[in-house]
C-alpha positions as a printed NumPy array, in Angstrom:
array([[ -41.468,   13.234,  -71.377],
       [ -41.06 ,    9.534,  -70.934],
       [ -38.216,    7.446,  -72.358],
       [ -40.844,    5.853,  -74.731],
       [ -41.944,    9.151,  -76.154],
       [ -38.546,   10.277,  -76.139],
       [ -37.481,    7.652,  -78.464],
       [ -40.117,    7.806,  -80.954],
       [ -39.394,   11.731,  -81.211],
       [ -35.745,   10.998,  -81.67 ],
       [ -36.724,    8.539,  -84.629],
       [ -39.024,   10.567,  -86.003],
       [ -36.988,   13.564,  -86.139],
       [ -33.891,   11.494,  -87.704],
       [ -36.355,   10.575,  -90.446],
       [ -37.493,   14.501,  -90.93 ],
       [ -34.176,   16.002,  -90.82 ],
       [ -32.836,   13.452,  -93.373],
       [ -35.488,   14.362,  -95.755],
       [ -35.473,   17.752,  -94.902],
       [ -31.585,   17.98 ,  -95.899],
       [ -32.481,   16.311,  -99.247],
       [ -35.229,   18.76 , -100.107],
       [ -33.145,   21.427,  -99.3  ],
       [ -29.615,   20.69 , -100.161],
       [ -29.802,   18.501, -103.333],
       [ -32.802,   19.343, -105.726],
       [ -31.936,   23.067, -105.989],
       [ -28.562,   22.21 , -107.514],
       [ -29.974,   19.504, -110.125],
       [ -29.635,   20.488, -113.459],
       [ -32.67 ,   20.243, -116.149],
       [ -32.015,   16.503, -117.478],
       [ -33.198,   15.287, -120.901],
       [ -32.397,   11.695, -120.968],
       [ -33.693,   10.164, -124.489],
       [ -31.502,    7.05 , -123.537],
       [ -32.804,    3.243, -124.61 ],
       [ -33.048,    1.073, -121.609],
       [ -29.826,   -0.475, -120.622],
       [ -27.073,   -0.281, -117.874],
       [ -27.485,    3.029, -116.322],
       [ -24.81 ,    5.418, -116.693],
       [ -23.388,    6.419, -113.664],
       [ -23.625,   10.215, -114.428],
       [ -27.328,   10.324, -113.634],
       [ -30.159,   11.093, -110.896],
       [ -32.673,    8.989, -109.689],
       [ -35.275,    8.598, -106.936],
       [ -36.932,    5.855, -105.574],
       [ -39.997,    5.577, -103.014],
       [ -41.239,    1.895, -102.052],
       [ -43.626,    0.61 ,  -99.461],
       [ -43.897,   -3.07 ,  -98.389],
       [ -46.66 ,   -3.851,  -96.068],
       [ -47.968,   -7.148,  -93.805],
       [ -46.937,  -10.593,  -94.796],
       [ -50.569,  -11.741,  -93.937],
       [ -51.88 ,  -13.24 ,  -97.284],
       [ -55.171,  -14.518,  -95.604],
       [ -58.434,  -12.903,  -96.488],
       [ -60.518,  -11.093,  -94.138],
       [ -62.273,  -14.104,  -92.697],
       [ -59.251,  -15.871,  -91.678],
       [ -57.961,  -12.674,  -90.233],
       [ -61.027,  -12.355,  -87.875],
       [ -60.481,  -15.74 ,  -86.716],
       [ -56.992,  -15.247,  -86.134],
       [ -56.143,  -17.787,  -89.077],
       [ -52.758,  -16.45 ,  -90.757],
       [ -51.33 ,  -18.304,  -93.698],
       [ -48.715,  -15.904,  -93.543],
       [ -48.292,  -14.51 ,  -90.352],
       [ -47.66 ,  -10.508,  -90.57 ],
       [ -44.726,  -11.204,  -88.137],
       [ -41.16 ,  -10.237,  -89.203],
       [ -41.11 ,   -7.06 ,  -91.831],
       [ -44.266,   -5.766,  -90.971],
       [ -44.188,   -2.299,  -92.912],
       [ -41.075,   -1.023,  -94.807],
       [ -40.69 ,    2.457,  -96.745],
       [ -37.336,    3.292,  -98.416],
       [ -36.341,    6.484,  -99.936],
       [ -33.215,    6.452, -102.335],
       [ -31.591,    9.387, -104.011],
       [ -28.413,    9.191, -106.767],
       [ -26.635,   11.984, -107.794],
       [ -23.834,   10.752, -110.264],
       [ -21.878,    8.003, -108.456],
       [ -22.957,    9.128, -104.873],
       [ -26.158,    7.548, -103.222],
       [ -27.965,    8.586, -100.219],
       [ -30.18 ,    5.989,  -98.867],
       [ -32.937,    6.32 ,  -95.808],
       [ -34.793,    3.05 ,  -94.991],
       [ -37.638,    2.699,  -92.032],
       [ -38.659,   -0.673,  -91.048],
       [ -41.346,   -2.068,  -88.597],
       [ -40.453,   -5.349,  -87.311],
       [ -42.953,   -7.372,  -85.273],
       [ -43.059,  -10.741,  -83.431],
       [ -46.328,  -12.453,  -82.164],
       [ -44.246,  -15.389,  -80.928],
       [ -41.87 ,  -13.363,  -78.895],
       [ -44.359,  -10.661,  -78.034],
       [ -42.266,   -7.634,  -78.798],
       [ -41.709,   -5.25 ,  -81.78 ],
       [ -38.968,   -2.583,  -82.656],
       [ -38.618,   -0.101,  -85.635],
       [ -35.278,    0.232,  -87.548],
       [ -33.901,    3.226,  -89.329],
       [ -30.843,    2.964,  -91.743],
       [ -29.281,    6.092,  -93.14 ],
       [ -26.393,    5.164,  -95.555],
       [ -23.861,    7.349,  -97.951],
       [ -22.167,    5.45 , -100.649],
       [ -20.329,    5.879, -103.518],
       [ -19.899,    3.585, -106.717],
       [ -16.256,    2.987, -108.454],
       [ -15.937,    1.011, -111.397],
       [ -12.589,   -0.468, -112.979],
       [ -12.091,   -3.115, -115.547],
       [ -15.847,   -4.098, -115.55 ],
       [ -15.865,   -4.817, -111.599],
       [ -18.097,   -2.277, -109.488],
       [ -17.584,   -1.676, -106.417],
       [ -20.033,    0.321, -103.546],
       [ -18.63 ,    1.036, -100.185],
       [ -21.091,    2.165,  -97.48 ],
       [ -21.032,    4.426,  -94.414],
       [ -24.046,    4.985,  -92.192],
       [ -26.25 ,    4.876,  -88.92 ],
       [ -28.811,    2.172,  -87.8  ],
       [ -31.348,    3.375,  -85.123],
       [ -33.398,    1.105,  -83.486],
       [ -36.515,    1.858,  -81.022],
       [ -40.065,    3.302,  -81.233],
       [ -40.94 ,    5.472,  -84.205],
       [ -44.642,    4.503,  -84.457],
       [ -44.576,    1.48 ,  -86.354],
       [ -47.38 ,   -0.001,  -84.156],
       [ -49.909,    2.63 ,  -85.243],
       [ -48.862,    2.157,  -89.157],
       [ -49.221,   -1.899,  -88.688],
       [ -52.851,   -1.28 ,  -86.497],
       [ -54.034,    1.29 ,  -89.25 ],
       [ -53.454,   -1.492,  -91.731],
       [ -55.128,   -3.851,  -89.763],
       [ -58.079,   -1.619,  -89.112],
       [ -58.444,   -0.935,  -92.824],
       [ -58.551,   -4.834,  -93.651],
       [ -60.864,   -5.393,  -90.773],
       [ -58.409,   -7.325,  -88.856],
       [ -57.467,   -7.864,  -85.261],
       [ -55.117,   -4.994,  -84.179],
       [ -51.523,   -6.135,  -82.439],
       [ -50.513,   -4.698,  -79.204],
       [ -46.838,   -5.776,  -77.909],
       [ -44.291,   -3.611,  -76.261],
       [ -41.381,   -2.371,  -78.05 ],
       [ -38.116,   -3.606,  -76.915],
       [ -35.042,   -1.689,  -75.866],
       [ -32.871,    0.123,  -79.015],
       [ -30.486,    2.527,  -79.508],
       [ -28.173,    3.85 ,  -82.1  ],
       [ -24.847,    2.261,  -83.681],
       [ -22.703,    2.662,  -86.849],
       [ -22.617,    0.121,  -89.84 ],
       [ -19.959,   -0.095,  -92.61 ],
       [ -20.83 ,   -1.998,  -95.85 ],
       [ -19.478,   -2.71 ,  -99.22 ],
       [ -20.715,   -4.568, -102.312],
       [ -18.466,   -5.816, -105.081],
       [ -20.37 ,   -6.995, -108.589],
       [ -19.365,   -7.727, -111.943],
       [ -21.943,   -7.357, -114.764],
       [ -21.586,   -9.466, -117.852],
       [ -23.739,   -8.306, -121.032],
       [ -25.036,  -11.489, -122.523],
       [ -25.856,  -12.082, -126.05 ],
       [ -28.522,  -13.851, -128.478],
       [ -30.213,  -15.895, -127.511],
       [ -29.913,  -15.03 , -123.694],
       [ -29.927,  -11.182, -123.964],
       [ -29.659,   -9.232, -120.864],
       [ -26.979,   -8.913, -117.869],
       [ -25.782,  -11.31 , -115.628],
       [ -24.167,   -9.863, -112.483],
       [ -22.488,  -11.716, -110.021],
       [ -22.342,   -9.892, -106.474],
       [ -21.169,  -10.146, -102.843],
       [ -22.317,   -7.852, -100.345],
       [ -20.344,   -7.421,  -96.607],
       [ -22.444,   -5.434,  -93.965],
       [ -20.8  ,   -4.928,  -90.712],
       [ -22.742,   -3.341,  -87.629],
       [ -21.366,   -2.524,  -84.482],
       [ -24.548,   -3.305,  -82.368],
       [ -28.226,   -3.811,  -82.431],
       [ -28.476,   -5.802,  -85.858],
       [ -26.182,   -8.81 ,  -87.087],
       [ -23.657,   -8.614,  -89.682],
       [ -23.947,  -10.384,  -92.616],
       [ -22.108,  -11.877,  -95.934],
       [ -24.879,  -12.035,  -98.965],
       [ -23.712,  -13.936, -102.358],
       [ -25.92 ,  -13.336, -104.895],
       [ -26.454,  -13.935, -108.933],
       [ -29.013,  -11.865, -110.924],
       [ -30.398,  -11.793, -114.514],
       [ -32.184,   -9.132, -116.015],
       [ -33.896,   -8.864, -119.719],
       [ -36.076,   -6.502, -121.717],
       [ -39.251,   -8.629, -122.233],
       [ -40.854,   -5.586, -123.966],
       [ -38.415,   -3.114, -124.958],
       [ -38.627,    0.245, -123.965],
       [ -41.53 ,   -0.787, -121.638],
       [ -41.061,   -3.963, -119.609],
       [ -37.946,   -5.296, -117.85 ],
       [ -37.97 ,   -8.701, -115.889],
       [ -35.296,   -9.648, -113.201],
       [ -34.458,  -12.773, -111.573],
       [ -32.399,  -12.637, -108.334],
       [ -31.1  ,  -15.899, -106.249],
       [ -28.654,  -15.73 , -103.105],
       [ -28.033,  -16.036,  -99.82 ],
       [ -27.831,  -14.047,  -96.343],
       [ -25.115,  -15.748,  -94.023],
       [ -25.163,  -13.999,  -90.678],
       [ -21.983,  -13.796,  -88.763],
       [ -23.349,  -12.731,  -85.684],
       [ -26.543,  -12.992,  -83.42 ],
       [ -28.54 ,  -10.114,  -82.056],
       [ -31.457,  -11.466,  -79.578],
       [ -34.56 ,   -9.96 ,  -80.932],
       [ -33.291,   -9.877,  -84.329],
       [ -32.234,  -13.305,  -84.584],
       [ -35.372,  -14.783,  -83.036],
       [ -36.879,  -14.081,  -86.448],
       [ -34.368,  -14.526,  -89.056],
       [ -31.737,  -17.058,  -90.108],
       [ -29.157,  -17.996,  -92.57 ],
       [ -30.214,  -19.259,  -95.857],
       [ -30.565,  -18.89 ,  -99.371],
       [ -33.386,  -16.551, -101.017],
       [ -34.826,  -16.045, -104.066],
       [ -36.891,  -13.153, -105.77 ],
       [ -38.739,  -11.939, -109.062],
       [ -39.176,   -8.48 , -109.984],
       [ -41.285,   -6.651, -113.101],
       [ -40.288,   -2.947, -113.969],
       [ -42.624,   -1.115, -116.109],
       [ -42.156,    2.396, -118.105],
       [ -45.587,    4.359, -116.629],
       [ -44.233,    7.608, -118.818],
       [ -41.255,    8.953, -119.944],
       [ -38.697,    8.193, -116.924],
       [ -41.374,    7.425, -114.418],
       [ -41.038,    3.192, -113.846],
       [ -43.269,    1.274, -111.446],
       [ -41.929,   -1.832, -109.986],
       [ -43.51 ,   -5.111, -108.231],
       [ -42.154,   -8.366, -107.262],
       [ -42.044,  -10.822, -104.855],
       [ -39.082,  -12.369, -102.346],
       [ -38.809,  -15.329, -100.396],
       [ -36.464,  -15.061,  -97.391],
       [ -35.505,  -17.585,  -94.778],
       [ -37.577,  -17.04 ,  -91.34 ],
       [ -37.57 ,  -18.844,  -87.904],
       [ -40.544,  -16.817,  -86.425],
       [ -43.649,  -18.552,  -87.741],
       [ -44.337,  -21.246,  -85.182],
       [ -46.983,  -18.942,  -83.833],
       [ -49.547,  -19.559,  -86.42 ],
       [ -52.873,  -21.115,  -84.872],
       [ -53.863,  -23.466,  -87.395],
       [ -49.972,  -23.807,  -89.383],
       [ -47.822,  -23.631,  -86.524],
       [ -46.915,  -27.779,  -86.784],
       [ -46.349,  -27.075,  -90.481],
       [ -42.653,  -26.556,  -91.627],
       [ -43.194,  -22.771,  -92.585],
       [ -38.926,  -21.86 ,  -92.753],
       [ -39.363,  -18.972,  -95.47 ],
       [ -41.693,  -15.762,  -95.572],
       [ -42.74 ,  -14.015,  -98.561],
       [ -42.144,  -10.203,  -99.386],
       [ -44.525,   -8.427, -102.031],
       [ -42.677,   -4.886, -102.982],
       [ -43.931,   -1.991, -104.882],
       [ -41.556,    0.711, -105.749],
       [ -42.021,    4.329, -107.689],
       [ -38.879,    5.764, -109.285],
       [ -37.909,    7.915, -111.587],
       [ -35.011,    7.299, -114.038],
       [ -34.441,    3.778, -112.667],
       [ -34.171,    1.673, -115.613],
       [ -32.017,   -1.59 , -114.892],
       [ -31.736,   -0.812, -111.503],
       [ -30.845,   -3.938, -109.441],
       [ -33.693,   -5.34 , -107.406],
       [ -31.284,   -6.553, -104.383],
       [ -31.667,   -2.777, -103.431],
       [ -35.23 ,   -3.255, -102.923],
       [ -34.25 ,   -5.91 , -100.388],
       [ -33.398,   -4.209,  -97.248],
       [ -34.29 ,   -6.173,  -94.146]])
């Protein structure tokens, strides 16, 4: 078994094992919940499940893709899938990212697995987290090119760069404030710190978010603005991302009872867009991400939790 095959096998087994552990040990002990509360800031004593898919930042049409003209190059975060499981104050998070660089001609996959716990005191919320990040080959090239074949776009073949396994520690402290008329909703200021021993740069992220109901019981809208400030650089990662401000908007729909669907767009700072054959002379220093999230019992869950890269 070659090195590439071995690392791909390790990454896939990491995902399967984590999912299997969730299925085998968590779901059987969940009591039946009959939640009839109205929309509002979720209580900590509840159970939530999230599944999200983000694919391709290519916003061009098929004709542009065939000609190699990419208005929004599908570089940077190409495919992202995440799974969240909340039980009481605990959160288990598993995220899979496929990252591509046409300019530098390499790719890699990232798998984050983390466990955190929520604490609250005097209106201040603290969420410390510990976990592992794995970087390597877990089939992201096949996923990306599968989407390209469906969209009749050129496939992309670039080699995987070196990877490995590293630990990380993170913490988020936030202060939610319930606003009254005429600006009803929740205003939240927060600060995230993520420290990683290797493979991915550490960062600070100050943020300000606002959540409000547009259609009571059916539709919630969230606005988010903040910054990501990278403390150090990691070659392959830092060729694509940079410190800077970001903004995002999200709409959450109650589909049926406690089932929800989220969709939104975020705009992130980037520095890997000079490769576009038509627009390479333009100042494309930001890149969009469109998210779709399917969840259970996730009313008023923060948008920032969907933005993992």
